[in-house]
C-alpha positions in Angstrom: 45.2 13.6 -56.1 42.8 10.7 -56.1 40.5 10.0 -53.0 42.5 7.0 -51.6 45.8 8.9 -51.8 44.2 11.9 -50.1 42.7 9.8 -47.4 46.1 8.2 -46.8 47.8 11.6 -46.6 45.2 12.9 -44.1 45.6 9.7 -42.0 49.4 10.2 -41.8 48.9 13.7 -40.6 46.6 12.8 -37.7 48.7 12.2 -34.6 48.2 8.9 -32.9 48.5 8.4 -29.1 52.0 7.2 -28.3 52.3 3.8 -26.7 53.9 5.3 -23.6 50.9 7.7 -23.1 48.4 4.9 -23.6 50.3 2.8 -21.0 50.3 5.7 -18.5 46.6 6.3 -19.0 45.9 2.6 -18.5 47.9 2.7 -15.2 46.0 5.8 -14.0 42.7 4.3 -14.8 43.5 1.0 -13.0 44.5 2.9 -9.9 41.5 5.2 -10.1 39.3 2.1 -10.4 40.7 0.6 -7.2 40.3 3.9 -5.3 36.8 4.7 -6.6 35.7 1.2 -5.7 37.1 1.6 -2.1 36.2 5.2 -1.4 33.5 6.2 -3.9 33.6 9.3 -6.1 33.4 11.7 -3.2 36.0 9.9 -1.0 38.6 9.3 -3.7 41.1 12.1 -4.3 43.2 13.0 -7.4 46.2 13.5 -5.1 46.2 9.9 -3.8 45.4 8.5 -7.3 48.3 10.5 -8.7 50.7 9.5 -6.0 49.9 5.8 -6.4 50.4 6.2 -10.2 53.8 7.8 -9.7 52.6 11.3 -10.7 52.0 14.7 -9.2 48.4 15.9 -9.2 49.4 18.5 -11.9 50.8 15.7 -14.1 47.7 13.6 -13.7 45.5 16.5 -14.8 47.5 16.6 -18.0 45.9 13.2 -18.8 42.5 13.7 -17.2 41.5 17.3 -16.6 39.2 16.6 -13.7 38.1 13.9 -11.2 34.8 13.6 -13.0 36.4 13.1 -16.4 38.6 10.3 -14.9 35.6 8.8 -13.1 33.6 8.7 -16.3 36.5 7.1 -18.1 36.7 4.3 -15.5 32.9 3.7 -15.7 33.0 3.8 -19.6 35.8 1.2 -19.6 33.9 -1.0 -17.1 30.6 -0.8 -19.1 32.4 -1.3 -22.4 34.0 -4.5 -21.2 30.8 -5.8 -19.7 28.7 -5.1 -22.8 31.4 -6.6 -25.0 31.6 -9.8 -22.9 27.9 -10.2 -22.8 27.1 -9.3 -26.4 25.4 -11.9 -28.4 25.3 -14.5 -25.7 21.5 -14.4 -25.3 20.8 -15.6 -28.8 20.4 -18.7 -30.9 17.8 -21.5 -30.7 18.9 -23.1 -27.4 17.8 -21.0 -24.4 19.4 -23.4 -21.9 22.9 -23.1 -23.5 22.5 -19.4 -23.9 21.6 -18.8 -20.2 24.4 -21.1 -19.0 26.9 -19.1 -21.1 25.5 -15.8 -20.0 25.6 -16.6 -16.2 29.1 -18.0 -16.6 30.3 -14.9 -18.4 28.7 -12.5 -15.9 30.2 -14.4 -12.9 33.6 -14.4 -14.7 33.4 -10.6 -15.0 32.6 -10.3 -11.3 35.6 -12.6 -10.5 38.1 -11.0 -12.8 37.2 -7.3 -12.4 35.6 -6.9 -8.9 36.8 -3.3 -8.5 35.1 -2.2 -11.7 31.9 -3.9 -10.7 32.1 -2.2 -7.3 32.6 1.3 -8.9 29.6 0.7 -11.2 27.5 -0.6 -8.3 28.3 2.5 -6.1 27.3 4.8 -8.9 24.0 3.0 -9.5 23.2 2.8 -5.8 23.7 6.5 -5.6 21.1 7.0 -8.4 23.6 7.2 -11.2 24.1 11.0 -10.9 27.1 11.0 -13.2 26.4 8.1 -15.5 22.7 8.0 -16.1 23.0 9.1 -19.7 25.4 6.3 -20.5 23.1 3.7 -18.9 20.1 4.9 -20.8 22.0 5.1 -24.1 24.0 1.9 -23.9 22.5 -0.5 -21.4 18.9 0.0 -22.3 19.3 -0.9 -26.0 21.2 -4.0 -25.1 18.5 -5.0 -22.6 15.8 -4.4 -25.1 17.6 -6.6 -27.7 17.9 -9.4 -25.2 14.3 -9.2 -24.2 13.3 -9.5 -27.9 15.2 -12.7 -28.1 13.4 -14.0 -25.0 10.1 -13.0 -26.6 11.0 -15.0 -29.7 11.8 -18.1 -27.6 8.4 -17.7 -25.8 6.5 -17.4 -29.0 8.3 -20.5 -30.3 7.2 -22.4 -27.1 10.8 -22.9 -25.9 10.5 -21.0 -22.6 7.8 -19.9 -20.2 6.6 -16.4 -20.5 8.1 -14.3 -17.7 8.8 -10.7 -17.1 12.1 -11.0 -19.0 13.4 -7.6 -17.9 13.2 -8.6 -14.3 14.7 -11.9 -15.1 17.8 -10.1 -16.4 17.8 -7.8 -13.4 17.8 -10.9 -11.1 20.7 -12.4 -13.0 22.7 -9.2 -12.9 22.1 -8.8 -9.1 22.9 -12.3 -8.1 26.1 -12.5 -10.2 27.3 -9.0 -9.3 26.9 -9.7 -5.6 30.0 -12.0 -5.9 32.0 -8.9 -6.6 30.3 -6.3 -4.4 29.9 -8.6 -1.4 32.7 -11.0 -1.9 34.5 -10.1 1.4 31.3 -10.8 3.4 30.7 -14.0 1.6 34.2 -15.1 2.3 33.9 -14.3 6.0 30.7 -16.3 6.2 32.4 -19.2 4.5 35.3 -19.1 6.9 38.0 -18.3 4.4 40.2 -15.2 3.6 38.8 -14.8 0.1 36.4 -16.5 -2.3 37.9 -19.3 -4.4 37.2 -20.6 -7.8 35.2 -23.5 -6.3 32.8 -20.8 -4.7 32.2 -19.2 -8.1 31.6 -22.7 -9.6 29.1 -23.5 -6.9 27.1 -20.3 -7.3 27.2 -20.6 -11.1 25.6 -24.0 -10.8 23.0 -22.8 -8.4 22.0 -19.6 -10.2 21.8 -21.5 -13.5 19.5 -24.1 -11.9 17.3 -21.4 -10.5 17.0 -19.5 -13.7 16.5 -22.5 -15.9 13.9 -23.9 -13.5 11.8 -20.8 -13.9 12.5 -20.2 -17.6 12.3 -23.6 -19.3 9.1 -25.5 -20.0 8.7 -28.8 -18.2 7.6 -31.7 -20.3 4.3 -33.2 -19.2 
């Protein structure tokens, strides 16, 4: 048997997850994300997550054998989506366009997946006891790659030389606040929830602040 045929035969023997299982796992993770965001790792319970997912605790453990495994799965999904959305934005020869796109994408993530952002923030604020390895292995390389691009812009005279790591931290903090502190901001704005116009306003402001520090001023 030639190699392609052998590979095809092996591939046909490897079982693939059934669509129904993948759908069930997605539903469990969505509910777990909501409950971990509200109650934290310690406060959330597999019993409540299972009940809200239409399962018994025993059946939930068939899909995820422990609360920590489920928690890590939620964090992995959140981080994967965040890194995927942000990948390659800080690049190219136009720093202003890159930063506008980056800030817009980060705020869009806060608006569209607030519970995921809150789960991640809770973990980090606790010192990342269950996710430090992933942050070091996945976020740190992405940050280093972005900083190298900033350094290239600085060497080309396109931007001011700043501490680019702390610039990124500032962008992350200011944009993520619109997920983590959205209820407080809505109260202070006198409305039941933040609206698209609020996200548009903060996008404009954060972009102005970042570009005002980053870009060189002619003359």
